[in-house]
N, C-alpha and C positions, 0 to 999 in steps of 0.2 A: 654656398658663396665663396668667391675666388680669394685666395690668400692674396696679400700684398705683394707676393712674389711673382703671382703667375697672373694678376689681373691686368688686363690688356694695357700697355703703356700709353703716354700722351703720344699721338701720332708722330709731332714734330720732334720729341725726344727721341722716339725710336728712329726714325730717320737721321737724325745726328748720330745717332751710334752707329747705324749702318754705313754713313758716310766717312765716319772716322776709321771704321774697320777695313771698308773697300780702299780707301785711299793708302792707310798704311800697308795694307797686304800689296797693293799695286806696286808700290815702290819697293818693296822688299823683294816681290817676284820681278820687278823690273831689273833690280840688282844682280839677282841669281840667275836670271834666263840671259842677261847681257853678257855674262860670263861665258855660259853655255855657247851662245853665239859666236863670241869671239874666240872661243877655243876651238871651233868647226872651222873658223875663216882666217883667222889670222896668229893666233897664238902659236901654232905650230913652227911659223916662219920665225916669230919675233922672240920666242923663249926656248926652242927647240931647234934651232937652225942647221945644226949638223947631221940630223938624222933625214933618212928617207922621207918623201912625204908623207906617207900613209903611216908610218912610224911615228912621226912626228905628230901625226893627228892623233894615234893613240896616247901617246905621251902627254898630249894637250889635254885630251878627255881624261887621263887619270888624275891630273890636278883637278878637274870638273870633279870628279868622283869622290875626291878627298872631302869636298863640302859636303857630302851626304853622309860621309864618316862622322864628321861632327854633329850632325844634326839629332840624334839619339841621346847625345851628352847635352845639348842644349834643351832637349825633352824633359831630361831628368831635371836639369838645375833649375829651368823656368817653370817646368810642371810643379816643382816641390815649393818653389817660393811663389807661384802663380795660386797655388791653393792655401798659402799661408797670409800673404801680404794683398792678394788682390790681382786680377786681370790687368787693369790699367795701367800700374806701375811698370809690370814687366814688359807692357806692349810698347810704352815708351823707350825703356831700355834697348829692346831688340831692334827698334828701328834706328835707335843713334848708333848702335853696333854693326849694323847691316851696312847702312848708309856710310858711315867712317871708314869702312874697309873697302866700300865700292870706290869712293874717292880718292884713297890710297893706292888702289892699283891703276887708278889713271895718271899717277904721278911716279909710277914704279919705272926704274931703268929695265932696260930688255938686256939681253942676253949679248948682244954686241958692245954693250958700255960696262958692264959689270961681271959680265961670264957667269959662271955657275951659280953664282948667287943671285941671279935674277930669277929662276923657278923655283928657288927655294925660298924667296921673299912672297912670290906669287902664291905658292902651297901655302904659306901661311896666313895670307890674308884670305884666302878661300876658305880656311878652317874657320875664320871668324864669321865669314859670311854663314857658313853652314851652321854654327852655333847659334846664331842669332836667329836663322829661319827655323831651326830645330823647336824654338820656344815661341816665335810669332804665331804661327798656324793656330795653335791651339787656345790662344789667348783671345785672338781675333775671332774665332767662331763662337768661342762660349760668351763673349761680352754680347755679341747679338742675340744668340741662342737663349741667355738667361734675361734679356731685357725683353724680348716678344713674347706673345700669347703663343699657346699650344696649337691652335685651329692654323696657324699659318707659319709655324716655326720652319718648315722646311722649306718655304719661300724666301723668308728674310734671311736665314742662316745661309742659304745660298748666295747671297750677294758679296761677303768676304770671299767667296771662292772665285767671283769673277774677277778677284786681284789678279790670278795667275793668267788668264788670257790677257786681260788689260795688260799686265806686266810685260808678258809675251808681245803684245802689240805694240807697247810703247817700245820696247827694245828693240824689237825687229824693224819696227818704223825708222827708229833714229838710225840704224845700220844700212837700212836700205836707201834712206837718203842720203847718207855720207856715201856708200857705194855708187850711186848715181852720181853725184857731183864730184866725188874726188877720183883721181887716178889709182891704180892698185899701189904706185909708189907712195903717193901723198897720204892714202889710207894706211898703210903698213909703216911710214914713217912718225906720223902725228895726229893723223885723223882719228885713229882707234881710240885715242884717250879722251876725246869729246864726251861721248856717251856717259863713260865712267865719270867723268868730272861733273856732268850734268846731274849726278846723283844727289851734289852736295845742296843743290838748290830744290831738288825734289824732297829731301829729307825735313829742310825747313818749313816746307809747306804741310807736308804730314804731322810734324810735331803740333803745328798751330791748331790743326784739326783736331789730333789726338788728345790734346791736352784738354780740351773744351768739353768732354764728355764725362758722366758720372761714372762710377764703380758699378757692377752689376748689382742689381736690387737682390736677387736671389744668394749671390755670395756673401752680401753684406747681412742678409737675415741669417744665414747660416754662421758666419763670424761672431753675430750677437749671441747666438744661442751658444756658441762653443764658450765664449768668455762667461756667460752665465754657468755654464756646468763648470768651468774650471774654477770658478769662483766658489762654487757649491762644494766641490770635493778637493778643491786645492791642487789638483794634478792636471797636467797638461797633456794634449791631445797626443797621439803616436803619429810617426810619420805617415804621412799620405800614401807614399809609396807602397809601405807594407801592407796596408790594407788593400790596395789595387790590386798587388799581387797574390794574396789570399783569397780575396771574394770575387775579383773579376778577371782571374787569370783566362778563363775561356773568352770573355768580351775581349780583352788583350789580343788574344791569338785571332777571332775572328777579323776585329780591325788589320792585323796586319795581312791577313790573307786577302781581305776585300780590298787592299791596296795594291796588290801584286799585278794585277792587269791594268787597274787605274794608272800606277806610276810607270811600268814598264811600256807601255801603249804612248803615253804622253812624250816620253822621251825618245822613244824611235819616231814618232810622226813629227815632233818638232826641233829636235837637236840632231839626230842622225841623218834626218832627212837631207839636210843641209850637205852632209858628205855622200849620201848615194845619189842625190840629183846632180852634184857638180862633176862626181867621177863616173860612176856607172852608166848615168842617163845622158851624160855629158851636156847638161843644161848650165846655164850662166848663173853665178852667184846671185844677181839681180832678179831672177828670174825664180829661183829657190825661194829667196826672202821675199819677194812679192806675194808668193803662194802662201805661206806660213803666215803674212801680214792680214792677208783677206779672210784667210780662214779663222786666223785668231778673233776677228770681229765678229764672224757668225758664234765662234764658241761663247762668248762673251754674250751673246744674245739668247743663246738657247739654254745656258745654265740655270738662269732665273725661272724658266719654263719647265725644266725638268724639276726643280725644286718645288714649284707650284704643284705639279701633277702628283709628287710624292706624298704632299699634305692629302691627297684624295684618294689615292690607290696604296699608298704606303711605300716605305722606303725600299724595303727588299724587292717588289717588282720591278721598279725604276731602275735600280741597281743592275738586276740581271739582265735585262734590255741590254745595259751597256757593255757587259761583259760577255754577252753572246755577239752582239753585234760586232766587236772588235775583234773577236773570234774569226767570226765569218767573213769580214771586210778585209783582212790580211792579204790575201792573195790578190784579191782585185786591186788593192792598194798600190802593191810592186808593180802589177801588170799596167797600170795607169801610168805610172811614172815612166815605165820602160818605153812609153809611148813617145816620150820626150817632146810632149806638148805642153805649153802652159795649162789650157783647158784641162788634162788630163791629169796633171800634177795637182792641181786647184781642187778637182773634185775629189780626188784620194786623199789630200789632207783634210778638207772640208769635212766629208763623210765622217772620216776618223776621228774628228774633234768633237762631231756631234754625238756618238757613240760614247767617246771619254766623257763628256758632259752628262750624259746619263748615269754614269757612276760618281763622277766628282760632284753634282749638284746635291743629292742628297746626303752625302758622306759628312758633312759638317754638322747636321741635326742627328744623324743615325749614330755617330760617334757620341756626340754629347748626351743622347738620351740613354747610352748605355751605363753611364757613371754617376755616382752620387756625388753631391756638390762638392764636399771639402776634399775630394780627391779626383774631381771631373777634369782638371787641369791636368795632373800628373799621367791619369787613365787615357784620356784622348790623346795627349801628345806622344805617350809611348806606343799607341798602338798605331798612330799615324806614321811617327818617325822611324822608328825601329825598322819598319819593313822597307824605308827607304833606301837601307844599306844593302839589301839583297836585291831590291828591284830597280829604284830610279839610278841608284849610284853606278852599278855596272852597265845599264842597259846600252847606253851609244857604245860604250867599250865592247862588249860581247857582240853588238850589231856590227861594229866596224872589224873585229877579229873574225867574226864569219864570213864577213864579205872578202875579207883578204885571204882567208883560207880556202872557200869554196867559191869565190867568184860569182855567187848567184844570190837571189834574196830567199830562195826557198827555206833554207835553216832560220833566217831570222822571222818569217812568218812563223815557223812552227815553234820559235821560241817565244813569241807573244801568244800563239794559241796555248800553249802549255800554262803560261802566266794565267790566262784567262779560265782555262779549268781551273786552278786552284781558287780563283776569286769565287768562280760558281759554288765550290764545295763550301767555301767561307760563309756564303751567303745563304745557301740553303740549310746550314746547320745554325743561323742565325735567328733569333727570334724578332718579330716584328716589334718596333719601338714607337710608331707614329702616335699612339694615344697615351704615351707617358708623360707625367707631369713632372717638370724637373725640380718642383718644390714638394713633392712627396715625401723628401727625407725631413723636410722642415716639419711636417705635422706628424711624423712618426707612422706614416702608412705606405705602403706598398713595397714592392720587393727591394730597392736600394735602401730603405731604412735599414736593414740588417746589416748591411755594407757600411753604410755611415756610422754606425755605432761602433764599428770596429775600429775607429779613429780615436776612441775614448779607451780609457783604463779600466780595467775587468770590474771594479767595484763602482763604478759610474754609469754601467749600462743599464737599461731598465727592460723588462720584458713585454 
C-alpha cells in the first residue's frame, strides 16, 4: 500500500503545484538572465564607460559573476530554513527578494549620473539576486518532486527546470523587441530600464499563483514525525547541514561535478554567445538575440521530453547523453557561428541547448532523490549552488578572456570539453536513483533512513 506521502496526488492539485513552481522559476530566471543579457549588450557602456569596450564587457561580466558568488550563501540559508519551516514559505521570500532587486536595477542611476557609486550599487543588487536564486531552485524542484508520484517524478520535476529557458525566452524576447523598436541611443539612455521594471508586474503574478498551493506532503509528514520525536525525548533535531555533510558528502560532490558541464555550457551558449557573435562573427545584436530566442523555445520544449525519458531509462543515461553531446558539439558550435549566417548561428545554439536539456531535465529529480526529507532542501541546494561559483559564475568571464588572449574559439571549446569530462566522471560514480521513494525515510526503510536519523539526538535514534 502506498503511504500518504507517495500516493499519486490529485491531478488538478499536482498541476497547480507545477504551475506555481514553473511561474516562479520563470520570473526568477527572467530576472537573472536579463542581467546577463544586459551585461553583454549595454552595461559595459552605462556603468564602465571609461574602459576599453572588451575590458568594459569583462568588468560587466564580473558584476554578473558576483551574483553566482551569493548563490551558495542563499543555498545555505534557504536550505536550512526550508528544511525547518517548509518549502512554500521560503519560495515566496525568494521571489520577493529577486523581483525587488531587479525592479531596483531598473531605477538605478548610471555612471554618467553618480559616477563610481553606480557600479557599486549595481553589484549590491546583483548580490541580492544571486542570494535569492540560490534558495529558489531547491525549493521549487522539491515542491514538485515531493508532490508527484515516483513513476513520473522525472517528468513532473523537469517542469520547474523549464523555468530557465522560459525566463531566458522572456528576457531575450523583451530585449530583442526593444532592440528592434528603439535606436541604440534610446536603448542605452532609457530603453534598457523597461524589462527590469517589468519584473514588478511579473512578481505580483508569481506571488498570486505561488501562495495558492499547499506545502509538500512529504515534508509535512516528516515535520510531524520530528515533532512527535521531540515530544517523546524532549530534545530538538540537529542542524540538517551537519547531517548532509556527514552522510551525504559523496552525493554533494557528485551533484557539484554533475553541474560543471551543464552550468558552463549553458552560459557559454546563451550569454557569452552574445559577445562572440557580435564581435568575432560580426553579426548584429538583433541577429544574436533572435537566435537565442528561437533556441530557448526549443530548449523549453525538449526538457520535459528528456525528463520523461529519464523515468523510463534512468537519470544517469540521459545525463550522460547531454554531457557527451555538449563535448562533441563545441567545435562544430563555433564553426557554425563563424559562418556568419543566421542559420548557422541558430543551428549551433539550438543543438547545444538540446544537449544541455538532457543534463538539466533529470537534474531536479536526480538531486532530490539523493537526500533524506529533513535535509533535502539543504543537500540539493548546496550540491547545485556551490558548483555555480566554479562553473557558471566565471564561464562568460573565462570565455571572454580566452577570446581576448588567443583571438580564437579553440581554447573556449577545450574549456567546455574539460568541464564535460568532469561531469561524465561524476555521473559514472553516481548511483541510479530513479526507483527511490522519497518517503522511504518516513517508514524507516531504505538507504536514506540512516541519514534521516542523523538529524536526531543520539539517544533518540533506533536501530
